[in-house]
N, C-alpha and C positions, 0 to 999 in steps of 0.2 A: 625032278618034277616041278620044283619052284622056278628053276631057270627056264623051263619050257613055257610055263604059264606067263613068266615075265616077258619072254620073247614074243609070245602071242599077243600080249597086251601092247607091247611096243610096236609090233607090226600093224595092229589095228589102228593105233593112234597115228602112226605114220601115214597109213592109207587115208585116214580121215582128214588129216591136215593137207595131204596132197590134193584132195577134192576141193577143200576150202581155198587153197592157193590157186587152183585152176579157175574157180569161179571168180576170185578176186582179179586175176589177170584178165579174164574176159570182160569183167565190168570196167576195169581201167582202160582196156582197149576201146570200148564203146564211148566212154567218157572222153577219151582223147579225140575220137572222131567228132564228137559233138563240139569240142573246143575248136577243132579245125574249121568246122562249119561256122561257128561263131566268128572266127577270124575272117572268113570269106564274107559273111554278112557285114562285118565292120568295113571291109575294103569297098564293098559295093554300095552300102547304104549309110555308112557313117556310125558314129559312136552311140547315139541315142537308140537307134534300131538294134544295134548289137547288144546293148544293155537290156533291151526289151526281150530279145531272144534268150539271153542268159537268165533273166528273171523268170521267164516262162518255163525254161528248162528246169531250173532249180525248184520252182513251185510244183511242177508236175512230178518230178522225181521224189521230192519229199512227201507229197501227198500220196504217192503210190505205195509207200512203205506199208501203210496200214492195210491197203488192199491186198498186198502180198501175204500178210498174216492170215487174211481170210482165205486165200488160195491154199495156204498150208493146212488150215483147218479142214477144208473140203477134201483135199487129197488124203489127209490122215483119217477122216471120217469114213471114206470109202476104201481105205487100205490099198491105195494105188502105189505100186513100187516106183522108185525114183526114176528108173530108166524109162518108164512110160510117161512120167510127169513131163519130161522134156518135150515129147511130141505134142502133148496137149497144150503146153505153154507156147510152143512155136506157132501152132495154128491159132491159138488164142490171141497172140500178138498180131497176126495177119488180120484177123477179124476186127481187132481193136483199131487198127489203122483205117479200115473202111468206115467203121462206126464213128470214129473221131472226126473224120472229114465231114460226114453228114451233120454231126452235132455242131461242129465249129461253124460250118457254112450257115446252117439254120440259125444258130445263136447270134452270130454277127448281123445277119439279115434282120432278125427280130429287133436287136438293139438299135440298129440304124433307123428302123421304122417306128419303133415304140420305145423311146428313151427311158420311160418310167420302169421298164423291165429290169434295168440296171439296179434299181433300188430293191426290187423283189429278190434279185440274185444276192444282194448284200445281206438281206435278212436271212435268206436260206443259209448262206455261208456262216454267219454268226451263230445261228441256231445249231448248225451241224458241228461247229467247233466246240461249243459248250457240251453238246450231247456226247461227242466223242470223249471228252475229258472226264465226264461223270459216269459214263456207262461202264459197268463192270463186264469184264471179259467172261464169256460163257463157254467154257471148254466142253461142256456136256451137250452142246447143240448137236442134234442128230439130223443131218441134212437129208438122210434117206426118207424122213417123214415130212419134209417140206412139201407144201402144196404144189409148187412148180414141178417137183420130181414126180409126184403122183399124177399130175396133169399130163406130163410128157410120156409117162409110161402108159397112160390111158389111150394115147393117140399113136404112139410108135412102139412096135414090138421090140423089146430089149432082151438080150441074152443075160443069164444070171452070172456068168463068169467072164473075165477078161480074156479076149482072144488075141493075145500078143499085142501088137501096136495098132491093130485094125480098129477103125471106127464103125465099119459095117462088115458083116459076113453074110454068106448065103447058105441056108440050110434047107435041103429038100425043095429047092427052087424058090424058097421064100427069103426075102431080105430082112435081116435083123440088125438093129443098132447094138453096139456093145456098151458096157458101162463107161468106157473112155469117151464116147460121144456124149453121153449124159453129163459127164464132168465138164466137157468142153462147153456145152450149153449153159451149165451153171456158172462157169468162169466168165463167159461172154455176158450173161445177164447181170452178174455182179459188177462187171466193168461198166455196163450202161448206167447202173445206179451210182457208181463211183464218179463217172464222167459228169454227173449233175453237180458235183462239188468242185472237181478239179478244173473244168473248163471255165465256169464263172470266175474262179479264183485267178486264172490267167487273164481273163478280161479286165481285171483290176490293174493289170500292167500294160496290156496292149489289146487293140481290136484289129490289128493288122492280120488278115486271114492267113497270109503266107507265113508270117513269123509264129503265130499261134500254132499252126499245123506242124511246122518244122520242129519247134521246141517239143511239141507233144510226141511226134514220131520218134525222135532220137532218144527221148526219155523212155518211151515204151520199149524200144529195141534193147535198151540196157537193163530192162526189168528182168529178163530171163536169167541173166547172170546174177543180178541182185537177189532174186528169189532163192537161188541155191546157197548164197551166202547167209541169208536170213534163216533158211531152213536148218542150217548147221549150227547157227549161233543165235537162234531165236530168243533164248532165255536172257541174252545179254542186251536185247533191244526193246524191252518192255516199256521203257519210259518214252519211247518215240511217239506214242499215240498222243501224249500231252503236248509235245512239240507240234505235231500235225494239227491238233485242235487249235493251238495258238496261232498257227499260220492261217488257218481258215478264218478265225476271228479277225486277224489283222487285215487280210484281203477283203473281208466283208466290210470292215470299218473304212478301208481305203475307197471302196466303191461308194459307200454311203456319204463320205465327205464331198464327193463330186457334187452332190445335191446342194451343198453349201459353198460351192465354187472354191473348194480347198483341194489342191492336188499335191499328193506326196510324190516327190521326184523318183524316177525309176531306180536310180543308183541307191537312194536311201531305202527304198522298198527291198531291193536285193540284199543290202547289208542286214536289215532287220530279219529277213527270212533266213539268211545263212546263219546269223547269230542264234536265232531260235532253234534251228535244226542242230547246230553244234552243241548248244547247251543241253538239249534233250538227249543227244547221244552220250554226252559226258555224264549226265545224271544217271543214265541207264547203267553205265559202267560202275559208277560210284556206289549205287544202291543195289 
């Protein structure tokens, strides 16, 4: 009896580790693609632009971690099985690509016409960084009671149960949205809020629209794999929010210094951001 129980435990653990390893391999693959793109940028546009791409990529990836924990809380709150989470995240990434293009284009246009907006962005980033570090995590948040959920249910008929991987189904000739579609809308709305921090943070490194968008897109594509790593090992990365907060504060200060004609070199910015991220991960493991 004991040997059967032991075998069962070992089997589950092995399956668990296989899922983690698969997610890690996928993440490494997308990071490798991003590095190749960075090398192409270096060949075409030179060292400085390549550093701007790399800086933007690292900023977007590091700031995305906290958003992924929010996704995890939403999925857990609605009891969404992991096999359906993959579909929601895939469509969420596609939606994020479109939204980021709009935000980046509008953001850079506004900055070029109204330079003082840069300093507004810097204040927002610094405030968001401090808020992130002092805010207590609320695991009891019930997303079913959120106003946006009640609003959406008031204008769109939803089914009570998940209908496989479908976002919409038809019952008695009437079209209904499923809970998966509701989750997709919540994911997209949270990404809009998140973009208000991450995009201004990248503007502290570069306002080259192509570089900002490229770094955003390749970071977002890697998020799907990164999410499944964090969902398996989320208790081991609780200290990252402090690192993300510090990165927001640093990028905010970097934007603010422009007002005093002080520019922090791109390479130095990249080193500072990587060191902050590394230390936050290290402290997560230690504590």
